[in-house]
C-alpha positions as CSV (number, residue, x, y, z in Angstrom):
1,M,-3.6,-4.0,-21.3
2,S,-6.4,-6.2,-22.6
3,P,-8.7,-7.8,-20.0
4,R,-7.8,-11.3,-18.6
5,R,-9.6,-14.0,-20.6
6,I,-11.5,-16.7,-18.7
7,L,-12.5,-19.9,-20.5
8,I,-15.3,-21.9,-18.8
9,I,-15.5,-25.5,-20.1
10,Q,-18.2,-28.0,-19.3
11,T,-19.9,-31.0,-20.9
12,Q,-23.4,-30.3,-22.2
13,G,-25.4,-27.2,-22.9
14,E,-28.6,-27.6,-21.0
15,N,-30.6,-25.7,-18.4
16,A,-29.3,-27.5,-15.3
17,G,-27.6,-26.6,-12.0
18,A,-23.9,-26.6,-13.1
19,Q,-24.7,-24.6,-16.2
20,E,-26.6,-22.1,-14.1
21,V,-23.7,-21.6,-11.7
22,S,-21.2,-21.2,-14.5
23,R,-23.6,-18.7,-16.2
24,L,-23.7,-16.6,-13.0
25,I,-20.0,-16.7,-12.5
26,G,-19.3,-15.8,-16.1
27,A,-21.8,-12.9,-16.1
28,E,-20.4,-11.4,-12.8
29,L,-16.8,-11.7,-14.0
30,D,-17.8,-10.1,-17.3
31,A,-19.4,-7.2,-15.3
32,R,-16.1,-6.9,-13.4
33,G,-14.1,-6.4,-16.6
34,Y,-12.9,-9.9,-17.5
35,D,-13.2,-11.4,-21.0
36,V,-15.3,-14.5,-20.4
37,R,-15.8,-17.3,-22.9
38,H,-17.9,-20.5,-22.6
39,L,-17.1,-23.8,-24.3
40,F,-19.4,-26.8,-24.2
41,F,-18.7,-30.2,-25.6
42,Y,-22.1,-30.3,-27.2
43,R,-25.6,-28.7,-27.1
44,K,-27.9,-31.2,-25.3
45,S,-31.1,-29.2,-25.1
46,P,-32.6,-27.0,-28.0
47,S,-34.1,-24.7,-25.3
48,F,-30.7,-24.1,-23.7
49,D,-30.3,-20.4,-23.0
50,A,-26.6,-20.0,-23.8
51,P,-24.6,-17.2,-22.2
52,P,-22.8,-14.7,-24.4
53,N,-19.6,-15.8,-26.1
54,T,-20.6,-19.5,-26.1
55,R,-19.1,-22.1,-28.5
56,Y,-19.8,-25.8,-28.9
57,C,-17.4,-28.5,-30.1
58,S,-20.4,-30.2,-31.6
59,L,-24.1,-29.2,-32.0
60,D,-25.0,-32.8,-31.0
61,R,-23.6,-35.4,-28.8
62,P,-20.6,-37.0,-30.6
63,R,-21.5,-40.5,-31.8
64,G,-19.8,-43.3,-33.6
65,I,-16.2,-43.6,-34.6
66,A,-16.2,-40.4,-36.7
67,G,-17.6,-38.4,-33.8
68,A,-15.1,-39.9,-31.4
69,L,-12.2,-39.0,-33.7
70,K,-13.5,-35.5,-34.5
71,F,-14.4,-34.3,-31.0
72,P,-11.0,-34.2,-29.3
73,A,-9.4,-32.4,-32.2
74,Q,-12.2,-29.8,-32.2
75,L,-11.9,-29.4,-28.4
76,L,-8.2,-28.8,-28.6
77,R,-8.7,-26.4,-31.5
78,E,-11.4,-24.4,-29.6
79,I,-9.1,-24.1,-26.5
80,R,-6.1,-23.0,-28.5
81,D,-8.2,-20.4,-30.4
82,A,-9.7,-19.0,-27.2
83,R,-6.1,-18.2,-25.8
84,P,-7.3,-18.2,-22.2
85,D,-5.4,-16.8,-19.3
86,V,-7.3,-19.1,-16.9
87,I,-9.5,-22.1,-17.5
88,L,-12.4,-23.1,-15.3
89,T,-13.9,-26.6,-15.8
90,F,-17.2,-27.9,-14.5
91,Q,-18.8,-31.3,-14.1
92,H,-16.9,-34.5,-13.9
93,Y,-16.4,-34.9,-17.7
94,G,-15.7,-31.2,-18.0
95,N,-13.0,-31.6,-15.4
96,T,-11.4,-34.7,-16.7
97,V,-11.7,-34.4,-20.4
98,G,-11.7,-30.6,-20.4
99,G,-8.9,-30.5,-17.9
100,L,-6.7,-32.8,-19.9
101,A,-7.4,-31.0,-23.1
102,G,-6.7,-27.7,-21.4
103,R,-3.3,-29.0,-20.3
104,L,-2.5,-30.1,-23.9
105,A,-3.7,-27.0,-25.7
106,S,-2.8,-24.2,-23.3
107,S,-0.4,-23.1,-20.6
108,A,-3.2,-21.4,-18.7
109,P,-3.8,-22.5,-15.1
110,I,-6.9,-24.7,-14.5
111,I,-9.4,-24.4,-11.8
112,A,-11.6,-27.6,-11.6
113,N,-15.0,-27.2,-10.0
114,Q,-16.3,-30.4,-8.3
115,V,-20.0,-30.1,-8.7
116,S,-20.7,-33.9,-9.1
117,A,-20.9,-36.3,-6.1
118,R,-18.2,-38.9,-6.2
119,M,-20.6,-41.7,-5.8
120,L,-22.3,-40.7,-9.1
121,M,-19.1,-40.8,-11.1
122,N,-18.1,-44.1,-12.7
123,R,-14.8,-45.6,-11.7
124,P,-12.7,-44.5,-14.8
125,V,-13.8,-40.9,-14.3
126,R,-12.9,-41.0,-10.6
127,A,-9.5,-42.4,-11.5
128,A,-8.9,-39.7,-14.1
129,D,-10.0,-37.0,-11.7
130,F,-7.7,-38.4,-9.0
131,A,-4.7,-38.6,-11.4
132,L,-5.2,-35.0,-12.7
133,G,-5.4,-33.7,-9.1
134,M,-2.4,-35.6,-7.9
135,L,-0.2,-34.8,-10.8
136,G,-1.0,-31.1,-11.0
137,G,-3.4,-31.2,-14.0
138,F,-5.6,-29.0,-11.9
139,D,-3.9,-26.0,-10.2
140,L,-6.9,-25.5,-7.9
141,I,-10.0,-27.5,-7.2
142,T,-13.1,-25.9,-5.8
143,V,-15.8,-27.7,-3.8
144,N,-19.2,-26.1,-2.9
145,S,-20.0,-27.5,0.5
146,S,-18.2,-28.4,3.8
147,D,-19.5,-31.9,3.2
148,M,-17.7,-32.1,-0.2
149,L,-14.6,-30.6,1.3
150,A,-14.4,-33.3,4.0
151,D,-15.0,-36.0,1.4
152,Y,-12.2,-34.9,-0.9
153,A,-9.9,-33.9,2.0
154,R,-9.3,-37.6,2.5
155,Y,-7.3,-37.8,-0.7
156,P,-3.5,-37.6,-0.4
157,N,-1.9,-34.1,0.1
158,S,-0.9,-33.7,-3.5
159,Y,-4.6,-33.6,-4.3
160,S,-6.1,-32.1,-1.1
161,K,-3.7,-29.2,-0.9
162,R,-5.4,-27.8,-4.1
163,L,-8.9,-27.8,-2.6
164,R,-10.8,-24.5,-2.0
165,Y,-14.2,-24.2,-0.5
166,I,-16.5,-21.8,-2.4
167,P,-20.3,-22.3,-1.8
168,H,-22.6,-21.6,-4.7
169,G,-24.3,-18.3,-5.1
170,F,-27.7,-18.2,-6.7
171,D,-30.0,-15.8,-8.6
172,L,-33.3,-15.4,-6.8
173,K,-36.0,-16.9,-8.9
174,R,-38.6,-14.2,-9.1
175,T,-42.1,-14.0,-10.6
176,E,-44.8,-11.4,-11.1
177,L,-47.5,-14.1,-11.4
178,T,-49.9,-15.1,-8.7
179,A,-50.1,-18.8,-7.9
180,Q,-53.3,-19.0,-9.9
181,Q,-51.8,-17.2,-12.9
182,A,-48.7,-19.4,-12.8
183,R,-50.7,-22.6,-12.7
184,A,-52.8,-21.3,-15.7
185,A,-49.6,-20.5,-17.6
186,F,-48.3,-24.1,-17.2
187,G,-51.7,-25.7,-17.7
188,L,-51.7,-27.0,-14.1
189,P,-55.0,-27.5,-12.1
190,Q,-56.2,-24.9,-9.6
191,D,-57.2,-25.7,-6.1
192,V,-55.3,-28.9,-5.6
193,P,-52.3,-29.7,-3.5
194,L,-49.4,-29.5,-5.9
195,L,-46.0,-31.0,-5.3
196,G,-43.2,-30.4,-7.7
197,S,-39.5,-30.6,-8.5
198,V,-37.0,-29.0,-10.8
199,A,-34.4,-31.6,-11.7
200,R,-32.7,-33.6,-14.5
201,L,-34.7,-36.7,-15.0
202,N,-32.1,-39.3,-14.1
203,P,-32.3,-42.2,-11.6
204,G,-30.1,-40.4,-9.1
205,K,-32.8,-37.8,-8.5
206,R,-35.2,-40.6,-7.3
207,L,-38.3,-38.8,-8.7
208,D,-40.0,-42.2,-8.8
209,A,-40.3,-41.9,-5.0
210,A,-42.3,-38.7,-5.5
211,I,-44.6,-40.4,-8.0
212,C,-45.2,-43.3,-5.7
213,T,-46.5,-41.0,-2.9
214,L,-49.5,-40.1,-5.1
215,A,-50.8,-43.7,-5.1
216,D,-51.9,-43.5,-1.5
217,N,-52.8,-39.8,-1.5
218,P,-55.4,-39.4,-4.2
219,G,-55.8,-35.6,-3.8
220,W,-52.1,-34.8,-4.5
221,H,-50.8,-33.8,-7.9
222,L,-47.1,-33.6,-9.0
223,A,-45.4,-31.4,-11.6
224,L,-41.9,-32.2,-12.8
225,A,-39.7,-29.6,-14.6
226,G,-36.8,-31.1,-16.4
227,Q,-35.6,-33.5,-19.1
228,G,-33.3,-36.5,-19.0
229,P,-32.7,-40.2,-19.7
230,H,-35.1,-41.5,-17.0
231,E,-38.2,-39.8,-18.4
232,A,-39.6,-42.8,-20.2
233,E,-39.2,-44.9,-17.1
234,L,-41.0,-42.2,-15.0
235,R,-43.8,-42.0,-17.5
236,Q,-44.2,-45.8,-17.3
237,L,-44.3,-45.7,-13.5
238,V,-47.1,-43.1,-13.7
239,V,-49.1,-45.5,-15.8
240,E,-48.4,-48.5,-13.5
241,K,-49.4,-46.5,-10.4
242,N,-52.6,-45.3,-12.2
243,V,-51.8,-41.6,-11.5
244,G,-51.5,-40.4,-15.1
245,N,-54.1,-37.7,-14.6
246,R,-52.2,-36.2,-11.7
247,V,-48.6,-36.0,-12.9
248,Y,-47.4,-33.3,-15.3
249,F,-44.1,-33.2,-17.2
250,T,-43.4,-29.6,-18.1
251,G,-40.1,-30.3,-19.9
252,E,-36.9,-28.3,-19.4
253,L,-37.4,-24.7,-18.4
254,P,-35.0,-21.8,-19.0
255,P,-33.8,-20.0,-15.9
256,Q,-36.2,-17.0,-16.3
257,R,-39.2,-19.4,-16.1
258,I,-38.2,-21.2,-12.9
259,G,-39.7,-18.5,-10.7
260,D,-43.0,-18.9,-12.5
261,F,-42.9,-22.6,-12.0
262,L,-42.0,-22.4,-8.3
263,A,-45.0,-20.1,-7.8
264,T,-47.3,-23.0,-8.8
265,L,-46.1,-25.3,-6.0
266,D,-47.4,-26.0,-2.5
267,V,-44.4,-28.2,-1.7
268,F,-41.0,-28.7,-3.4
269,V,-39.9,-32.3,-3.2
270,F,-36.2,-33.2,-3.6
271,P,-35.7,-36.9,-3.0
272,S,-32.2,-37.0,-4.6
273,Q,-29.8,-39.8,-3.8
274,A,-26.6,-37.7,-3.8
275,E,-25.9,-34.0,-4.1
276,T,-22.9,-31.7,-3.7
277,F,-25.0,-28.6,-2.9
278,G,-28.6,-29.0,-4.0
279,L,-29.1,-25.7,-5.9
280,A,-32.6,-26.4,-7.0
281,A,-33.8,-27.0,-3.4
282,V,-32.0,-23.8,-2.2
283,E,-33.7,-21.8,-5.0
284,A,-37.1,-23.2,-4.1
285,A,-36.7,-22.6,-0.4
286,S,-35.5,-19.0,-1.0
287,A,-38.5,-18.4,-3.3
288,G,-40.9,-19.2,-0.4
289,V,-41.8,-22.8,-1.2
290,P,-41.6,-25.4,1.7
291,V,-39.1,-28.0,0.8
292,V,-39.1,-31.7,1.7
293,A,-35.6,-33.1,0.9
294,S,-33.5,-36.3,1.3
295,D,-31.8,-36.6,4.6
296,L,-28.3,-36.0,3.3
297,P,-25.6,-34.3,5.4
298,V,-24.9,-31.8,2.6
299,L,-28.6,-30.8,2.3
300,R,-28.8,-30.3,6.1
301,E,-25.7,-28.1,5.8
302,V,-26.8,-25.9,2.9
303,L,-30.6,-25.7,3.8
304,E,-30.0,-24.0,7.1
305,V,-30.0,-20.4,8.3
306,D,-28.9,-19.3,11.8
307,R,-29.3,-22.9,12.9
308,K,-32.9,-23.1,11.6
309,A,-33.7,-25.7,9.0
310,A,-35.1,-24.3,5.8
311,A,-36.4,-27.8,4.8
312,L,-37.8,-31.0,6.2
313,F,-35.5,-34.0,5.8
314,V,-36.6,-37.6,5.3
315,D,-35.4,-40.9,3.7
316,P,-37.5,-41.1,0.5
317,A,-36.9,-44.8,0.4
318,D,-39.4,-45.1,3.3
319,Q,-42.5,-44.3,1.3
320,R,-44.8,-43.9,4.3
321,Q,-42.4,-41.5,6.1
322,F,-41.8,-39.6,2.9
323,A,-45.6,-39.1,2.4
324,D,-46.2,-38.2,6.0
325,T,-43.5,-35.5,5.9
326,I,-45.0,-34.1,2.7
327,S,-48.4,-34.1,4.4
328,R,-46.9,-32.1,7.3
329,A,-45.4,-29.5,4.9
330,L,-48.8,-29.2,3.2
331,N,-51.1,-29.0,6.2
332,D,-49.2,-27.6,9.2
333,D,-49.6,-23.8,8.7
334,T,-47.2,-23.0,11.5
335,L,-44.5,-25.3,10.2
336,R,-45.0,-23.9,6.7
337,A,-44.5,-20.4,7.9
338,D,-41.3,-21.4,9.7
339,L,-39.9,-23.1,6.7
340,I,-40.8,-20.1,4.4
341,A,-39.1,-17.7,6.8
342,A,-35.9,-19.7,7.1
343,G,-35.8,-20.3,3.3
344,R,-35.9,-16.6,2.6
345,G,-32.8,-16.2,4.8
346,L,-30.8,-18.3,2.2
347,R,-30.8,-15.2,-0.1
348,A,-28.2,-13.5,2.1
349,R,-26.2,-16.6,2.8
350,Y,-25.6,-17.5,-0.8
351,S,-25.1,-14.3,-2.8
352,V,-23.6,-14.4,-6.3
353,A,-21.4,-11.4,-5.5
354,H,-19.8,-13.2,-2.5
355,M,-19.3,-16.4,-4.6
356,V,-17.5,-14.4,-7.4
357,D,-15.5,-12.4,-4.8
358,Q,-13.9,-15.7,-3.8
359,Y,-13.3,-16.8,-7.4
360,E,-11.7,-13.5,-8.1
361,Q,-9.3,-14.0,-5.1
362,L,-8.3,-17.3,-6.7
363,L,-7.7,-15.6,-10.0
364,H,-5.6,-12.9,-8.5
365,G,-3.5,-15.6,-6.8
366,L,-2.9,-17.3,-10.1
367,F,-2.1,-14.1,-11.9
368,A,0.3,-12.9,-9.1
369,P,3.4,-14.9,-10.1
370,A,3.2,-13.6,-13.7
371,A,2.7,-10.0,-12.4
372,Q,5.8,-10.3,-10.1
373,L,7.9,-11.4,-13.1
374,A,6.8,-8.6,-15.3
375,P,9.2,-5.7,-15.7
């Protein structure tokens, strides 16, 4: 009997959190004997480190009338050609557009992964997600935190009965470089307090708040790893705040370089407006970097080990409080040691193997009816 084929569908090919999670799930399922295929709507980043067996509906974002007409036909064709036994969809457009296409092109059951905060979805996407969940377009819907589970559990039973809680696992971001070597590798200055973040450069990440802290703290420097639509505005803010010689845009980094980047930092700042899990902050804390994060219920939930906080939490909109909290993380040696110890405990809490164990249980449940009908 040939191995069960899993098709993982999501929007864009780039080195970001959802893509990292799907890569880890795919690699572990492949190691367990499944035939895993990845399908992206388009390739967003030229540096994207695609998993094996990856296909794109388009090498660039579909544009214009011709692109709008060609894309859905290609998406349906790719799904039919893959002949999946189960489809996993990621991100809100991956769930809605990919989920609908999956229903039209295949009889395979669909597991939608909610990795986008509802408040960051536009109204038509929320409506499409709601309709697909209510009408059975999704067989199951995973959420990655208790906070997300509580949020979506308010939906009617036709939707909420499909919810399953599976926290993300993560790959420890290791490095063999010292802090000095890592800074040299990225062209970052030695012997200065260095803040940093790994994030898509969009308004929801509120990285402007991190830049603003430098104006009143002339010794601090900031390194930002990522790419996105807000980069031009962030660069303009750097000029307006007159901190251009202390902010560094490293661009998007492949997963294997994140550990090197984290080694450069004294504090990881995560002033995000909304999150469903906060994978980048979890990775930073587990790598031994003190984290200052937005005071969101979901971040308090995931950045905790044995009732000990693995981060400091603050409202980034309060610029003075944000800067004061960063200062504590930089200068209080006892506090830094406590945060580092708690952060390293996240490694056991969020293992990739445990995450995929739970996905495999869902797969077995979906396969079971067919097995019972087999002669």
